LOGU-706443 format. One record per residue: residue number from 0; residue in one letter; chain; x, y, z of N, C-alpha, C in turn. Coordinates in steps of 0.2 Angstrom, whole numbers, plus 5000, padded with zeros to 4 digits. Layout:
<nodes>
NODE num residu chaine  n.X  n.Y  n.Z ca.X ca.Y ca.Z  c.X  c.Y  c.Z
NODE NUM      a      A    X    Y    Z    X    Y    Z    X    Y    Z
...
</nodes>
This chain:
<nodes>
NODE num residu chaine  n.X  n.Y  n.Z ca.X ca.Y ca.Z  c.X  c.Y  c.Z
NODE   0      m      A 5004 4994 5000 5000 5000 5000 5004 5006 5000
NODE   1      p      A 5004 5011 4995 5008 5017 4995 5007 5021 5001
NODE   2      h      A 5013 5024 5003 5012 5029 5009 5011 5036 5007
NODE   3      l      A 5006 5039 5010 5004 5046 5008 5009 5050 5011
NODE   4      s      A 5011 5055 5006 5016 5060 5008 5013 5067 5008
NODE   5      f      A 5014 5070 5014 5012 5077 5014 5018 5082 5015
NODE   6      p      A 5017 5088 5014 5022 5093 5015 5024 5093 5023
NODE   7      r      A 5030 5094 5024 5033 5093 5031 5029 5096 5036
NODE   8      p      A 5027 5103 5036 5023 5106 5041 5017 5103 5042
NODE   9      l      A 5013 5101 5037 5007 5098 5037 5008 5091 5041
NODE  10      n      A 5013 5087 5039 5014 5081 5041 5016 5081 5049
NODE  11      r      A 5019 5086 5051 5021 5087 5058 5015 5089 5062
NODE  12      a      A 5010 5093 5059 5004 5095 5062 5000 5089 5063
NODE  13      l      A 4999 5084 5058 4995 5078 5058 4998 5074 5064
NODE  14      q      A 5005 5073 5064 5008 5069 5069 5006 5071 5076
NODE  15      d      A 5006 5078 5077 5005 5081 5084 4997 5079 5085
NODE  16      i      A 4993 5080 5081 4986 5079 5082 4985 5071 5083
NODE  17      g      A 4988 5067 5080 4988 5060 5081 4991 5058 5088
NODE  18      s      A 4996 5061 5090 4999 5059 5096 4995 5062 5102
NODE  19      n      A 4991 5067 5101 4986 5069 5107 4979 5069 5104
NODE  20      g      A 4977 5063 5101 4971 5063 5098 4965 5065 5102
NODE  21      f      A 4965 5063 5109 4959 5064 5113 4958 5071 5114
NODE  22      l      A 4964 5075 5116 4964 5082 5117 4961 5086 5111
NODE  23      h      A 4964 5084 5106 4962 5088 5100 4955 5086 5098
NODE  24      a      A 4952 5080 5099 4945 5078 5098 4941 5083 5102
NODE  25      i      A 4943 5083 5109 4939 5088 5113 4939 5095 5111
NODE  26      t      A 4944 5097 5108 4945 5104 5106 4940 5105 5100
NODE  27      v      A 4940 5100 5095 4936 5100 5089 4929 5100 5091
NODE  28      a      A 4927 5096 5096 4920 5095 5098 4918 5102 5101
NODE  29      i      A 4922 5105 5105 4920 5112 5108 4919 5117 5103
NODE  30      i      A 4924 5117 5098 4923 5122 5092 4916 5121 5089
NODE  31      g      A 4915 5114 5087 4909 5112 5084 4903 5114 5087
NODE  32      l      A 4903 5113 5094 4897 5115 5098 4896 5123 5098
NODE  33      v      A 4901 5126 5099 4901 5134 5098 4898 5136 5092
NODE  34      l      A 4901 5133 5086 4899 5135 5080 4892 5133 5078
NODE  35      l      A 4890 5127 5081 4883 5124 5080 4878 5129 5083
NODE  36      i      A 4879 5132 5089 4875 5136 5093 4875 5143 5089
NODE  37      l      A 4880 5145 5086 4880 5151 5082 4876 5151 5076
NODE  38      a      A 4877 5145 5072 4874 5144 5066 4866 5143 5067
NODE  39      a      A 4865 5139 5073 4858 5139 5074 4854 5145 5076
NODE  40      f      A 4858 5150 5079 4855 5156 5080 4854 5160 5074
NODE  41      i      A 4859 5159 5069 4858 5163 5063 4852 5160 5059
NODE  42      v      A 4851 5154 5059 4845 5151 5056 4839 5153 5059
NODE  43      i      A 4838 5153 5066 4833 5156 5069 4831 5163 5068
NODE  44      f      A 4837 5167 5068 4836 5174 5067 4834 5176 5060
NODE  45      m      A 4836 5172 5055 4835 5173 5048 4827 5171 5047
NODE  46      n      A 4825 5166 5050 4818 5164 5049 4813 5168 5053
NODE  47      v      A 4815 5170 5059 4811 5175 5063 4810 5182 5059
NODE  48      n      A 4816 5184 5057 4816 5190 5053 4811 5190 5047
NODE  49      r      A 4811 5184 5043 4807 5183 5038 4800 5183 5040
NODE  50      i      A 4798 5180 5046 4791 5180 5048 4789 5187 5050
NODE  51      a      A 4794 5191 5053 4793 5198 5055 4791 5202 5049
NODE  52      e      A 4795 5201 5044 4794 5205 5038 4787 5204 5035
NODE  53      r      A 4785 5197 5035 4779 5195 5032 4773 5198 5036
NODE  54      w      A 4774 5197 5043 4769 5200 5048 4768 5207 5047
NODE  55      q      A 4774 5211 5047 4773 5218 5046 4770 5220 5040
NODE  56      a      A 4772 5216 5034 4769 5218 5028 4761 5217 5028
NODE  57      d      A 4759 5213 5032 4751 5211 5033 4748 5216 5038
NODE  58      i      A 4751 5220 5041 4748 5225 5046 4743 5229 5042
NODE  59      r      A 4737 5230 5045 4732 5234 5043 4730 5239 5048
NODE  60      i      A 4730 5245 5046 4727 5250 5051 4719 5251 5050
NODE  61      v      A 4716 5250 5055 4708 5250 5055 4706 5257 5058
NODE  62      a      A 4703 5261 5054 4701 5268 5056 4693 5267 5056
NODE  63      y      A 4690 5268 5062 4683 5268 5063 4680 5275 5062
NODE  64      v      A 4674 5275 5058 4671 5281 5057 4666 5283 5062
NODE  65      k      A 4666 5289 5064 4661 5291 5069 4654 5290 5067
NODE  66      e      A 4649 5289 5071 4642 5288 5070 4639 5295 5067
NODE  67      g      A 4634 5294 5062 4631 5300 5059 4634 5303 5053
NODE  68      v      A 4640 5300 5051 4643 5303 5045 4640 5300 5039
NODE  69      d      A 4638 5305 5034 4634 5303 5028 4639 5301 5023
NODE  70      q      A 4636 5298 5017 4640 5295 5012 4644 5300 5008
NODE  71      d      A 4642 5306 5008 4646 5311 5004 4652 5313 5008
NODE  72      r      A 4652 5313 5015 4658 5315 5019 4662 5308 5019
NODE  73      i      A 4659 5302 5019 4663 5296 5019 4667 5296 5012
NODE  74      r      A 4664 5298 5007 4668 5298 5000 4674 5303 5001
NODE  75      v      A 4673 5309 5004 4678 5314 5005 4683 5311 5009
NODE  76      l      A 4681 5308 5015 4686 5305 5019 4690 5299 5016
NODE  77      h      A 4687 5295 5012 4690 5290 5009 4696 5293 5004
NODE  78      q      A 4694 5298 5000 4700 5301 4996 4705 5304 5000
NODE  79      r      A 4703 5307 5006 4709 5310 5010 4713 5305 5013
NODE  80      i      A 4711 5299 5015 4715 5294 5018 4719 5291 5013
NODE  81      k      A 4716 5290 5007 4720 5287 5002 4726 5291 5000
NODE  82      g      A 4726 5298 5001 4731 5302 4999 4736 5303 5004
NODE  83      f      A 4736 5300 5010 4741 5300 5015 4747 5296 5012
NODE  84      y      A 4753 5299 5014 4759 5296 5012 4760 5289 5016
NODE  85      g      A 4762 5284 5012 4762 5277 5015 4756 5273 5014
NODE  86      v      A 4751 5276 5012 4745 5272 5011 4745 5268 5004
NODE  87      n      A 4744 5262 5004 4744 5258 4998 4737 5258 4995
NODE  88      e      A 4732 5256 5000 4725 5255 4998 4721 5257 5004
NODE  89      a      A 4715 5260 5004 4710 5261 5009 4704 5258 5007
NODE  90      v      A 4701 5253 5010 4695 5250 5008 4689 5252 5014
NODE  91      f      A 4684 5254 5011 4678 5256 5016 4674 5250 5017
NODE  92      i      A 4673 5249 5024 4669 5243 5026 4663 5246 5030
NODE  93      s      A 4657 5245 5027 4651 5248 5030 4649 5244 5037
NODE  94      a      A 4645 5246 5041 4643 5243 5047 4640 5236 5045
NODE  95      d      A 4636 5236 5040 4633 5230 5038 4638 5224 5036
NODE  96      e      A 4643 5227 5032 4648 5222 5029 4652 5220 5035
NODE  97      a      A 4653 5224 5040 4657 5222 5046 4653 5217 5050
NODE  98      l      A 4647 5217 5050 4643 5212 5054 4643 5205 5050
NODE  99      v      A 4643 5206 5044 4643 5199 5040 4650 5196 5041
NODE 100      r      A 4655 5200 5041 4662 5197 5042 4662 5194 5049
NODE 101      l      A 4659 5197 5054 4659 5195 5060 4656 5188 5061
NODE 102      r      A 4650 5188 5058 4646 5181 5058 4650 5176 5054
NODE 103      s      A 4654 5177 5049 4658 5172 5045 4664 5170 5050
NODE 104      q      A 4667 5175 5053 4672 5173 5058 4670 5169 5064
NODE 105      m      A 4664 5170 5066 4662 5166 5072 4659 5159 5070
NODE 106      r      A 4657 5158 5064 4655 5152 5062 4650 5149 5066
NODE 107      n      A 4651 5143 5070 4646 5140 5074 4643 5144 5079
NODE 108      q      A 4647 5149 5082 4645 5153 5087 4641 5160 5084
NODE 109      a      A 4640 5160 5078 4636 5166 5075 4629 5167 5078
NODE 110      g      A 4626 5162 5080 4619 5162 5083 4619 5167 5088
NODE 111      v      A 4624 5168 5092 4623 5173 5097 4622 5180 5095
NODE 112      l      A 4623 5182 5088 4622 5188 5086 4615 5189 5084
NODE 113      d      A 4611 5184 5083 4604 5184 5081 4600 5188 5086
NODE 114      g      A 4601 5189 5092 4597 5192 5097 4598 5200 5097
NODE 115      l      A 4603 5202 5092 4605 5209 5092 4599 5213 5089
NODE 116      k      A 4597 5218 5092 4591 5222 5090 4594 5227 5084
NODE 117      e      A 4600 5229 5085 4603 5234 5080 4611 5232 5080
NODE 118      n      A 4613 5234 5074 4620 5233 5073 4625 5237 5077
NODE 119      p      A 4629 5234 5081 4633 5238 5086 4640 5240 5083
NODE 120      l      A 4641 5238 5077 4648 5239 5074 4648 5245 5070
NODE 121      p      A 4653 5249 5070 4654 5255 5066 4657 5254 5059
NODE 122      a      A 4656 5258 5055 4659 5258 5048 4666 5259 5049
NODE 123      s      A 4670 5257 5045 4678 5258 5045 4681 5258 5039
NODE 124      f      A 4688 5260 5039 4692 5259 5033 4698 5255 5035
NODE 125      e      A 4699 5250 5031 4705 5245 5032 4710 5248 5027
NODE 126      i      A 4716 5250 5030 4721 5254 5027 4727 5249 5026
NODE 127      s      A 4729 5247 5020 4735 5243 5019 4741 5248 5017
NODE 128      l      A 4747 5246 5019 4753 5251 5019 4757 5249 5013
NODE 129      n      A 4761 5254 5011 4766 5252 5005 4771 5248 5008
NODE 130      p      A 4774 5243 5004 4779 5238 5006 4785 5241 5010
NODE 131      v      A 4787 5247 5008 4793 5251 5012 4791 5255 5018
NODE 132      f      A 4785 5254 5020 4782 5258 5025 4780 5254 5031
NODE 133      h      A 4784 5250 5033 4782 5245 5039 4786 5245 5045
NODE 134      d      A 4790 5250 5046 4794 5251 5052 4789 5254 5057
NODE 135      r      A 4791 5253 5064 4787 5255 5069 4785 5263 5069
NODE 136      k      A 4791 5267 5068 4790 5274 5068 4785 5276 5062
NODE 137      s      A 4785 5273 5056 4781 5275 5051 4774 5273 5052
NODE 138      i      A 4773 5267 5055 4766 5265 5056 4763 5269 5062
NODE 139      e      A 4767 5271 5067 4764 5275 5072 4762 5282 5070
NODE 140      g      A 4767 5285 5065 4765 5291 5063 4759 5292 5058
NODE 141      l      A 4758 5286 5054 4752 5286 5050 4746 5285 5054
NODE 142      a      A 4746 5281 5059 4741 5280 5063 4738 5286 5067
NODE 143      a      A 4743 5290 5069 4742 5296 5072 4739 5301 5068
NODE 144      q      A 4741 5301 5061 4738 5306 5056 4731 5304 5055
NODE 145      v      A 4730 5298 5054 4723 5296 5053 4718 5297 5058
NODE 146      r      A 4721 5296 5064 4717 5297 5071 4715 5304 5071
NODE 147      e      A 4719 5309 5069 4717 5316 5069 4713 5318 5064
NODE 148      t      A 4711 5314 5059 4707 5316 5054 4700 5317 5056
NODE 149      e      A 4696 5322 5053 4690 5323 5055 4685 5317 5053
NODE 150      d      A 4680 5316 5057 4675 5310 5056 4678 5303 5058
NODE 151      i      A 4685 5303 5060 4687 5297 5062 4687 5296 5070
NODE 152      g      A 4684 5291 5073 4683 5291 5080 4688 5287 5083
NODE 153      d      A 4691 5282 5080 4697 5278 5084 4701 5275 5078
NODE 154      v      A 4707 5273 5080 4711 5269 5075 4714 5263 5079
NODE 155      q      A 4715 5258 5076 4718 5252 5079 4723 5249 5074
NODE 156      y      A 4728 5246 5076 4733 5242 5072 4737 5237 5076
NODE 157      g      A 4735 5236 5082 4739 5231 5086 4745 5234 5088
NODE 158      k      A 4745 5240 5091 4751 5243 5093 4755 5239 5098
NODE 159      a      A 4751 5237 5103 4754 5233 5109 4758 5227 5107
NODE 160      w      A 4754 5223 5102 4758 5217 5100 4764 5219 5095
NODE 161      l      A 4763 5224 5091 4768 5226 5087 4774 5228 5091
NODE 162      n      A 4773 5233 5096 4779 5235 5100 4782 5229 5104
NODE 163      l      A 4778 5225 5107 4780 5219 5110 4785 5214 5106
NODE 164      f      A 4782 5213 5100 4786 5209 5095 4793 5212 5093
NODE 165      l      A 4792 5218 5091 4799 5222 5089 4804 5222 5095
NODE 166      d      A 4801 5224 5101 4806 5224 5106 4809 5217 5108
NODE 167      f      A 4805 5212 5108 4808 5205 5109 4813 5204 5103
NODE 168      f      A 4811 5205 5097 4816 5204 5091 4822 5207 5092
NODE 169      a      A 4822 5214 5094 4828 5218 5095 4832 5214 5101
NODE 170      f      A 4829 5212 5107 4832 5209 5112 4836 5203 5110
NODE 171      f      A 4832 5199 5106 4834 5192 5104 4841 5193 5100
NODE 172      k      A 4841 5198 5095 4846 5199 5091 4852 5202 5095
NODE 173      t      A 4851 5206 5100 4857 5209 5104 4860 5203 5108
NODE 174      a      A 4855 5199 5111 4857 5194 5116 4861 5188 5112
NODE 175      g      A 4859 5187 5106 4862 5182 5101 4869 5185 5100
NODE 176      f      A 4870 5191 5098 4877 5193 5096 4882 5193 5102
NODE 177      i      A 4879 5195 5108 4883 5195 5114 4885 5188 5116
NODE 178      t      A 4880 5183 5116 4881 5176 5118 4886 5173 5113
NODE 179      g      A 4885 5175 5106 4890 5172 5101 4897 5174 5102
NODE 180      g      A 4898 5181 5104 4904 5183 5105 4908 5180 5111
NODE 181      l      A 4904 5179 5116 4907 5176 5122 4909 5168 5120
NODE 182      l      A 4905 5165 5116 4906 5158 5115 4912 5158 5110
NODE 183      l      A 4913 5162 5106 4919 5162 5102 4925 5163 5106
NODE 184      l      A 4925 5168 5111 4931 5169 5115 4932 5162 5119
NODE 185      v      A 4927 5159 5121 4928 5152 5124 4932 5147 5119
NODE 186      a      A 4930 5147 5113 4933 5142 5108 4940 5144 5107
NODE 187      i      A 4941 5151 5106 4948 5153 5105 4953 5151 5111
NODE 188      y      A 4950 5152 5117 4954 5150 5123 4955 5143 5123
NODE 189      i      A 4950 5139 5122 4952 5131 5121 4957 5129 5116
NODE 190      v      A 4956 5132 5110 4961 5131 5105 4968 5133 5108
NODE 191      s      A 4969 5139 5110 4975 5142 5113 4978 5137 5118
NODE 192      n      A 4974 5135 5123 4977 5130 5128 4979 5123 5125
NODE 193      t      A 4975 5121 5120 4977 5115 5117 4984 5115 5114
NODE 194      i      A 4985 5121 5110 4992 5122 5107 4997 5123 5112
NODE 195      k      A 4995 5126 5118 5000 5127 5123 5003 5120 5126
NODE 196      l      A 4998 5116 5127 5000 5109 5129 5005 5105 5124
NODE 197      t      A 5003 5106 5118 5008 5103 5113 5014 5107 5113
NODE 198      l      A 5015 5113 5114 5021 5117 5115 5025 5114 5121
NODE 199      f      A 5022 5113 5126 5025 5111 5132 5028 5104 5131
NODE 200      a      A 5024 5100 5127 5027 5093 5126 5033 5093 5122
NODE 201      r      A 5033 5098 5117 5038 5098 5112 5044 5103 5114
NODE 202      k      A 5044 5106 5120 5048 5112 5121 5055 5110 5120
NODE 203      d      A 5058 5104 5122 5065 5102 5121 5066 5102 5113
NODE 204      e      A 5062 5099 5110 5063 5098 5102 5063 5105 5099
NODE 205      l      A 5059 5109 5101 5058 5116 5098 5065 5120 5099
NODE 206      e      A 5068 5119 5105 5074 5122 5107 5080 5120 5103
NODE 207      i      A 5080 5113 5101 5085 5110 5097 5084 5112 5090
NODE 208      m      A 5078 5113 5088 5077 5115 5081 5079 5122 5080
NODE 209      q      A 5078 5126 5085 5081 5133 5085 5088 5133 5085
NODE 210      l      A 5092 5129 5089 5099 5129 5089 5102 5127 5082
NODE 211      v      A 5099 5122 5079 5101 5120 5072 5099 5124 5066
NODE 212      g      A 5096 5130 5068 5095 5135 5063 5088 5135 5060
NODE 213      a      A 5083 5132 5063 5076 5132 5060 5073 5139 5061
NODE 214      t      A 5070 5141 5056 5067 5148 5056 5061 5148 5060
NODE 215      r      A 5059 5154 5062 5053 5155 5066 5047 5153 5062
NODE 216      y      A 5047 5154 5055 5041 5152 5051 5041 5144 5051
NODE 217      f      A 5046 5141 5051 5046 5133 5050 5044 5130 5057
NODE 218      i      A 5045 5134 5062 5043 5131 5069 5036 5132 5070
NODE 219      k      A 5034 5138 5068 5027 5140 5070 5021 5137 5065
NODE 220      l      A 5023 5136 5059 5018 5134 5054 5014 5128 5056
NODE 221      p      A 5017 5122 5058 5013 5116 5060 5008 5118 5065
NODE 222      f      A 5010 5123 5070 5005 5124 5075 4999 5128 5072
NODE 223      y      A 5001 5133 5068 4995 5136 5064 4991 5131 5060
NODE 224      i      A 4994 5127 5057 4990 5122 5053 4986 5118 5058
NODE 225      q      A 4988 5116 5064 4984 5112 5069 4978 5116 5071
NODE 226      g      A 4979 5123 5072 4973 5127 5074 4968 5127 5068
NODE 227      i      A 4970 5128 5062 4966 5129 5057 4962 5122 5055
NODE 228      l      A 4966 5117 5056 4962 5110 5055 4957 5109 5060
NODE 229      q      A 4958 5111 5066 4954 5110 5072 4947 5115 5070
NODE 230      g      A 4949 5121 5068 4943 5125 5067 4939 5123 5061
NODE 231      l      A 4942 5120 5056 4939 5118 5050 4935 5112 5051
NODE 232      a      A 4938 5107 5055 4934 5101 5057 4928 5103 5061
NODE 233      g      A 4929 5107 5066 4923 5110 5070 4918 5113 5066
NODE 234      a      A 4919 5117 5061 4914 5120 5057 4911 5115 5053
NODE 235      l      A 4914 5111 5050 4911 5106 5046 4906 5101 5050
NODE 236      i      A 4908 5099 5056 4904 5095 5060 4898 5099 5063
NODE 237      s      A 4899 5105 5064 4893 5110 5066 4888 5110 5061
NODE 238      l      A 4890 5111 5055 4886 5112 5049 4882 5105 5048
NODE 239      a      A 4886 5100 5048 4882 5093 5047 4877 5092 5052
NODE 240      t      A 4879 5093 5058 4874 5092 5064 4868 5097 5063
NODE 241      l      A 4869 5103 5062 4864 5108 5061 4859 5106 5055
NODE 242      y      A 4862 5103 5050 4858 5101 5044 4853 5095 5046
NODE 243      v      A 4856 5090 5050 4852 5085 5052 4846 5087 5056
NODE 244      l      A 4848 5091 5061 4843 5094 5066 4838 5098 5062
NODE 245      f      A 4840 5102 5057 4835 5106 5053 4831 5101 5049
NODE 246      s      A 4833 5096 5046 4829 5092 5042 4824 5088 5046
NODE 247      v      A 4826 5086 5053 4821 5083 5057 4816 5087 5059
NODE 248      f      A 4818 5094 5061 4813 5099 5063 4808 5100 5057
NODE 249      v      A 4810 5101 5051 4806 5103 5045 4801 5097 5044
NODE 250      s      A 4804 5091 5044 4799 5085 5043 4794 5084 5048
NODE 251      r      A 4795 5086 5054 4790 5085 5059 4785 5091 5059
NODE 252      l      A 4788 5097 5057 4784 5103 5056 4779 5102 5050
NODE 253      c      A 4781 5098 5045 4776 5097 5039 4771 5092 5041
NODE 254      c      A 4773 5087 5045 4768 5082 5047 4763 5084 5053
NODE 255      a      A 4765 5089 5056 4761 5091 5062 4754 5094 5060
NODE 256      d      A 4749 5093 5064 4743 5095 5063 4742 5102 5066
NODE 257      l      A 4744 5107 5063 4745 5114 5066 4738 5118 5064
NODE 258      p      A 4736 5123 5069 4731 5127 5068 4732 5132 5063
NODE 259      f      A 4738 5133 5060 4739 5138 5055 4743 5135 5050
NODE 260      t      A 4743 5139 5044 4747 5136 5038 4754 5136 5039
NODE 261      p      A 4758 5131 5039 4765 5130 5040 4769 5135 5035
NODE 262      f      A 4774 5139 5038 4778 5143 5034 4784 5140 5031
NODE 263      r      A 4787 5142 5026 4793 5140 5024 4799 5141 5028
NODE 264      v      A 4803 5136 5030 4808 5137 5035 4815 5137 5030
NODE 265      w      A 4819 5142 5031 4825 5142 5027 4831 5140 5031
NODE 266      f      A 4836 5136 5027 4842 5134 5030 4847 5140 5028
NODE 267      l      A 4853 5139 5030 4859 5143 5029 4860 5143 5021
NODE 268      s      A 4861 5149 5018 4863 5149 5011 4871 5147 5010
NODE 269      k      A 4873 5146 5004 4880 5144 5003 4885 5149 5006
NODE 270      e      A 4883 5155 5005 4887 5160 5007 4888 5160 5015
NODE 271      m      A 4882 5159 5018 4882 5159 5026 4886 5153 5028
NODE 272      m      A 4885 5147 5025 4889 5141 5027 4897 5143 5026
NODE 273      g      A 4898 5146 5021 4905 5148 5020 4908 5152 5025
NODE 274      m      A 4904 5157 5027 4906 5161 5033 4907 5157 5039
NODE 275      v      A 4902 5152 5041 4903 5148 5047 4910 5144 5046
NODE 276      v      A 4912 5142 5040 4918 5138 5040 4924 5143 5041
NODE 277      l      A 4923 5149 5038 4928 5154 5038 4929 5156 5046
NODE 278      l      A 4924 5157 5049 4924 5158 5056 4927 5153 5060
NODE 279      g      A 4926 5147 5059 4929 5141 5062 4937 5141 5061
NODE 280      v      A 4939 5142 5055 4946 5143 5053 4949 5148 5057
NODE 281      l      A 4946 5154 5057 4949 5160 5060 4949 5159 5068
NODE 282      t      A 4944 5155 5070 4945 5154 5078 4951 5150 5079
NODE 283      g      A 4952 5144 5075 4958 5140 5076 4964 5144 5075
NODE 284      w      A 4964 5148 5070 4971 5152 5069 4972 5157 5074
NODE 285      v      A 4967 5161 5077 4968 5165 5082 4970 5162 5088
NODE 286      g      A 4967 5156 5090 4969 5152 5096 4977 5150 5095
NODE 287      s      A 4979 5148 5089 4986 5146 5088 4990 5152 5089
NODE 288      y      A 4988 5158 5086 4992 5164 5086 4994 5166 5093
NODE 289      l      A 4988 5166 5097 4989 5169 5104 4994 5164 5108
NODE 290      s      A 4993 5158 5107 4997 5153 5111 5005 5154 5109
NODE 291      l      A 5006 5154 5102 5013 5155 5100 5016 5161 5102
NODE 292      r      A 5012 5167 5101 5015 5173 5103 5017 5173 5110
NODE 293      k      A 5014 5170 5115 5016 5170 5122 5021 5166 5124
NODE 294      f      A 5021 5159 5121 5026 5154 5123 5032 5154 5119
NODE 295      l      A 5032 5156 5113 5038 5155 5109 5042 5161 5109
NODE 296      r      A 5039 5167 5111 5043 5173 5112 5050 5172 5116
NODE 297      a      A 5049 5168 5121 5055 5167 5125 5060 5162 5122
NODE 298      w      A 5058 5158 5118 5062 5152 5115 5065 5154 5109
NODE 299      i      A 5061 5158 5105 5064 5159 5098 5066 5166 5097
</nodes>
C-alpha cells in the first residue's frame, strides 16, 4: 500500500494531532458546539426576521368612522385617507359588511348575534401600507395622522403586539450577538490552551530546532495548521449536525397538525455556510496565534 506523503509542516501537524488525539478531539468538539450554537442562532434569526417582515407587511390600520357621518363625507374621507403618504390602499367597510364578516368569523357561534336588535359595529376603513412603510415609527406616525382626521373616531393596528414583538426581536438579536461573541472567546481560549499543551510537550525539540537554525516560520507553521484544521473540522461538524437537526425539525413541522398554515423554513445559504467555515478557521488560527505569541517569544 503506497504511503501518503504530505508537506513537512502539514505532516508534523498531523503527527501532533495523532499523538494527542483525545485532546484535539475535545477541542474540535467544543469548536463544533460553539459554531453549532452560532449557526443555529443565525438560522433562527433569519427565519424569525422573515416572519417579522411578512407579519409587518400584513399589518392593517383600521380607522373607525364616527356615527352619523353621511355618504358624501365618507367619500371625501376615503379620498383623503388614500392620499396620505404610505397608504397603499384604503377599503371602506360599512357597518353591515362588518357584521357579515363577524358572523363568518364566528362560524358555529354566529347564533349569538341573532338576538341583536341593532348593529353595534361602526363603519371603518381598512388601510394597507406600502411595502417600504412597515417600520414602527412610520406605522405609528400614519396611525396618528389618521386618528386626527375629522370624522374618524378611533384607530387600531395592534400597537401593543407590534411593540412587544419588535422589542423582543431587538432583544433576541442583541442577546444572540453577545452570547455568540462570548462563545467564540471560549473556543479561542480552548484552542490556545490545546496548542500550549503541545508546545510544552515539544519544548525540548523546539529548542533543538532553534539551535540547528530552524526559522521562526518553520517552527510556527505546524501549530498554525493544527489550529486551522481544528477550526475547519469543528465548522464542518457543526454544519452537518445543524443540517440533520434542521431536516428533522422541518419533517416534523410538515407532518404536524397545526392550527395555522406552515411557513417555509430556510436553512443557511451557501454564502452563510462559507462564513461559518471561515469563522471556524479564524477561531483556530487566532487560538494558535495567541498561544505561539506568548510561549515562543522566550524560546525563539
